[in-house]
C-alpha positions as CSV (number, residue, x, y, z in Angstrom):
1,M,-209.3,61.8,-191.1
2,D,-206.5,63.6,-193.1
3,C,-203.6,61.0,-193.4
4,S,-201.6,62.8,-196.1
5,R,-198.9,63.9,-194.0
6,I,-198.1,60.8,-191.9
7,T,-194.7,59.6,-192.3
8,F,-194.9,56.5,-190.0
9,L,-197.9,54.2,-188.6
10,D,-197.3,51.5,-186.3
11,S,-199.8,49.1,-184.5
12,M,-200.7,51.7,-182.0
13,G,-201.7,54.2,-184.8
14,L,-203.6,51.6,-186.6
15,R,-205.5,50.7,-183.5
16,V,-206.5,54.5,-182.9
17,L,-207.8,54.4,-186.7
18,V,-209.7,51.4,-186.2
19,Q,-211.4,52.6,-183.0
20,A,-212.0,55.9,-184.6
21,M,-213.9,54.1,-187.5
22,Q,-215.7,51.9,-185.0
23,R,-216.9,55.1,-182.7
24,A,-217.9,56.7,-185.9
25,A,-220.1,53.9,-186.8
26,R,-221.8,53.6,-183.6
27,E,-222.4,57.2,-183.5
28,G,-224.0,56.8,-187.1
29,C,-221.1,59.1,-188.6
30,A,-219.1,58.5,-191.7
31,F,-215.3,58.1,-191.5
32,A,-212.6,57.8,-194.2
33,L,-209.1,58.3,-194.8
34,A,-208.3,61.3,-196.9
35,A,-205.3,61.0,-199.1
36,P,-203.6,58.2,-197.1
37,S,-199.5,58.5,-197.5
38,E,-197.6,55.6,-198.7
39,P,-196.8,54.5,-195.2
40,V,-200.5,54.6,-194.2
41,R,-201.5,52.3,-197.3
42,R,-198.4,50.0,-196.7
43,V,-199.4,49.3,-193.1
44,L,-203.3,48.9,-193.9
45,E,-202.3,46.3,-196.6
46,L,-199.7,44.4,-194.3
47,A,-202.4,44.1,-191.7
48,G,-204.9,43.2,-194.0
49,V,-207.5,45.8,-193.3
50,S,-207.3,48.3,-196.2
51,S,-210.8,47.2,-197.5
52,L,-212.1,48.4,-194.2
53,F,-211.4,51.9,-194.7
54,P,-212.9,54.1,-197.5
55,V,-210.6,56.3,-198.9
56,V,-211.1,59.9,-200.2
57,G,-209.0,62.4,-202.1
58,P,-207.1,65.2,-200.3
59,L,-209.2,67.5,-198.0
60,P,-209.3,71.1,-199.2
61,E,-206.9,73.4,-197.5
62,T,-208.2,75.5,-194.7
63,E,-207.3,79.4,-194.5
64,A,-205.4,78.6,-191.3
65,E,-203.2,76.2,-193.4
66,T,-202.5,78.6,-196.1
67,E,-201.6,81.7,-193.9
68,P,-198.0,82.0,-192.9
69,D,-197.2,81.4,-189.2
70,P,-197.5,84.3,-186.9
71,D,-194.1,85.7,-185.8
72,P,-193.2,83.7,-182.5
73,A,-191.7,87.0,-181.1
74,L,-195.0,88.7,-180.9
C-alpha cells in the first residue's frame, strides 16, 4: 500500500491497515507499506505495531500519475 502521501493517520486509519494486512494474510497475499510518510511511521511506532508491517521503497510511478490532469472544461 502506497503510504508516501499520507499526511494524517489516526486510530481508524491504523485499524484499516491492520485489517488489510490480516485479510491479505488470510488470502495468501503479501502486504507491505510502500514509502510510509513520517506521520504513518510515527503512529505505527506509538501504537507499537511498526514491526508487524513490512516496508518497501517507493512504488514506481504509473503513466496516469505522470500525465497532466485533463482539462476539466472538456
